[in-house]
C-alpha positions in Angstrom: -8.9 80.6 -117.9 -9.5 81.8 -114.3 -9.9 85.3 -115.7 -12.8 84.2 -118.0 -14.5 82.3 -115.1 -14.2 85.4 -112.9 -15.8 87.6 -115.7 -18.6 85.0 -116.3 -19.3 84.8 -112.5 -19.5 88.6 -112.3 -21.9 88.7 -115.2 -24.1 86.1 -113.7 -24.2 88.0 -110.4 -25.1 91.2 -112.2 -27.9 89.5 -114.2 -29.2 88.0 -110.9 -29.3 91.4 -109.2 -30.9 93.1 -112.2 -33.6 90.3 -112.3 -34.3 90.8 -108.6 -34.8 94.5 -109.1 -37.5 93.8 -111.7 -39.8 92.1 -109.1 -42.8 94.2 -108.2 -44.2 94.0 -104.7 -47.2 95.2 -102.9 -49.1 94.8 -99.7 -52.6 95.2 -98.1 -53.4 95.6 -94.4 -56.6 93.6 -93.9 -59.1 95.1 -91.6 -62.5 93.9 -90.3 -65.7 95.9 -90.4 -64.8 97.6 -87.1 -61.5 98.9 -88.5 -59.4 96.5 -86.5 -56.3 95.1 -88.4 -56.7 91.3 -88.7 -54.0 90.5 -91.2 -51.8 91.2 -94.1 -51.6 90.2 -97.8 -48.4 90.6 -99.7 -48.1 90.6 -103.4 -45.0 89.6 -105.4 -45.0 89.6 -109.2 -42.6 87.3 -111.0 -42.4 85.4 -114.2 -45.1 83.0 -113.1 -47.6 85.7 -112.2 -48.6 87.6 -109.0 -48.2 85.5 -105.8 -50.5 86.6 -103.0 -49.6 85.5 -99.5 -52.4 86.0 -97.0 -52.1 85.8 -93.2 -55.1 86.7 -91.2 -56.9 86.0 -87.9 -60.2 86.6 -86.2 -62.2 85.1 -89.1 -64.9 82.5 -88.8 -63.6 78.9 -89.4 -64.4 77.4 -92.8 -64.2 78.6 -96.4 -64.4 82.2 -97.5 -64.5 83.8 -101.0 -61.7 86.2 -101.7 -61.4 88.6 -104.6 -59.5 91.6 -105.9 -62.0 94.4 -106.1 -61.9 97.4 -108.5 -61.6 100.3 -106.0 -58.9 100.8 -103.4 -61.4 102.0 -100.7 -62.1 100.0 -97.6 -64.7 101.8 -95.6 -66.4 99.6 -93.0 -68.5 98.1 -91.9 -69.6 96.6 -95.3 -66.7 97.6 -97.6 -69.0 98.4 -100.5 -66.7 101.3 -101.3 -64.3 98.6 -102.7 -66.7 98.3 -105.7 -67.2 95.1 -107.6 -64.6 92.5 -108.6 -61.8 93.7 -110.9 -63.2 92.7 -114.3 -61.9 95.1 -117.0 -62.5 92.5 -119.8 -66.2 92.1 -119.0 -65.9 88.3 -118.4 -68.3 86.1 -116.4 -67.6 85.4 -112.8 -66.0 82.2 -111.5 -62.9 80.1 -111.8 -65.1 77.4 -113.2 -66.9 79.6 -115.7 -66.3 78.8 -119.4 -66.8 82.6 -120.1 -64.6 83.8 -117.2 -63.1 84.3 -114.8 -62.9 87.9 -113.7 -59.4 89.2 -113.3 -60.1 89.5 -109.6 -61.4 86.0 -109.0 -59.2 83.9 -106.6 -59.7 80.5 -105.0 -61.5 80.3 -101.7 -59.6 80.7 -98.4 -59.8 77.9 -95.8 -59.7 79.3 -92.3 -58.8 76.9 -89.5 -60.8 76.2 -86.3 -58.7 78.8 -84.5 -59.9 81.5 -86.9 -56.5 81.9 -88.7 -55.4 81.4 -92.2 -52.0 81.4 -93.8 -52.0 80.6 -97.5 -50.6 81.6 -100.9 -52.1 81.7 -104.4 -50.7 82.8 -107.7 -52.6 84.5 -110.5 -51.6 85.6 -114.0 -54.8 87.7 -114.4 -53.4 90.8 -112.6 -50.1 92.7 -112.8 -48.3 95.7 -111.3 -47.6 96.9 -114.8 -49.7 99.6 -116.5 -52.8 98.3 -118.2 -56.4 97.3 -117.6 -55.5 94.4 -115.3 -53.2 96.5 -113.2 -53.4 96.4 -109.4 -52.5 100.0 -109.5 -55.6 101.4 -111.1 -56.3 105.2 -110.8 -58.8 104.4 -108.0 -56.6 101.6 -106.6 -57.7 98.0 -105.9 -58.5 96.1 -102.8 -58.4 92.5 -101.5 -61.7 91.5 -100.0 -62.6 88.5 -98.0 -66.3 87.4 -97.9 -68.3 85.7 -95.2 -69.1 82.5 -97.2 -67.3 80.5 -99.9 -67.5 81.5 -103.5 -69.3 78.9 -105.6 -66.8 79.8 -108.4 -69.5 79.9 -111.1 -72.5 82.1 -110.3 -72.5 85.4 -112.0 -72.0 88.2 -111.0 -70.4 87.5 -107.6 -70.5 83.8 -106.7 -72.8 83.8 -103.7 -70.0 84.6 -101.3 -72.2 86.9 -99.2 -71.2 90.0 -97.3 -67.7 91.4 -97.1 -66.0 90.8 -93.7 -62.4 92.1 -94.4 -60.8 94.4 -96.8 -57.3 95.8 -97.5 -56.2 98.5 -100.0 -53.4 97.2 -102.3 -50.4 99.4 -102.3 -47.1 99.0 -104.1 -44.1 98.6 -101.8 
């Protein structure tokens, strides 16, 4: 009986290790328009989607729109090189849109009075696997923080205003 329990325990341990190896991870170093590193975003894909953990400082207090953009280029000061929101399915913008959202649409960030934010969000609209919603597109992808909150419904970009921070998403 102990022999069977030992084999079963070993099998469960092996399955756990194999499952842990299937987790995809990525990161983005966030920089402001002057090229100064102001934070980090980490990406972890699991069975519930891609969890994005964002830690940043030196941002204006209040809400800010945040999106995954379709090009992995973060040239300041305006970060327009990051392209538009990741939207390979041609959907309308906004988490509240009946015809959306874009794959790159994320909830607003709330930055504290001290200019810092530490938050997590999970999305099932992107992946590290190959395909049109992959974070690892040929041109890459980027996480972009905007100056104002996203209204989550206006097409094409949600009135979030200029881009104030950007980070190229890279697989770890």
